[in-house]
N, C-alpha and C positions, 0 to 999 in steps of 0.2 A: 865382410862385413854384415849383421844383422840386422833383421829388421823383429821390431819389436808392439806388441797390444800396450798398450801405453793406464789403466784407468787414473780414474780425476786424483784418486790420495795419492799418486803419484808424482800427476802433476804439480798441486799444489807444493808436496818437497820440493819440488824441483826448482818453483819462485817461491816459496816464502820458508825461507828459513825450520826447517823440521828436524827432530833424529833421524838419520838415517836418508838425510838431503846431499849428503858428500860422494855416497853411493849410488841415489836416482844417476843422480849428473853423471854421472861415472858412467851409467846406462845407459840412457839419453845421447850423449857426447859422440859415445861411440854407435851407435844405432846409422844404418845407413835410409832408414826406413822407418819410422816410427807411426802408430794407424790409434786415432779413437776415436772414438763415438759420437754418434749428432750432438747428443744428452753432453757431451761435455762442456760445450760452451754456459748452458744452464747451469750444470756441476759447478763447474770454477764458481761462477759468481756466486752460488749458495755458500759454499766453502770460506768465497771469502768475505761474501755479510757473516753469518756463523763470525768466522775470528773476533767483529767487530762487536757484535754483541756480546759475545762473550768478556771483551776486554781482551783480546789477542795482541788488535794494531787496533789503532787510532782511526777513529773513520777519513779522515784524512789524507790519508798515506794510502787506503782500502786500494783505487786508482794503480797508485807507483807498481803492487801486485801481478794488477788484472792487468793494462794494458800491455807488458810485454809476451804476456798469452795473447791476446790480442791480436798484438803486428805479428808477432808468428804465427799464428792460423790462418790470418789472413796472405802472410806469403806462401808459407805452405798450400794453403787455396789454390791461390793462383800460378802456380804449377802444371 
């Protein structure tokens, strides 16, 4: 098993379909440990807000992409 440091752009691809999302999913699901920076939470929110502003996702759908990340982060932090 491997450990990965994951940047925000890769996490966005995991939670929101983009080019290379399949590859990112394979890497993340195969990792034993995943590390992120403290800024990742803010950066994820910012990236999703940008997608709303640019019309890539509807405002009403924003939470459907951000909530799974928040839940995963809380579960991992509590371990």
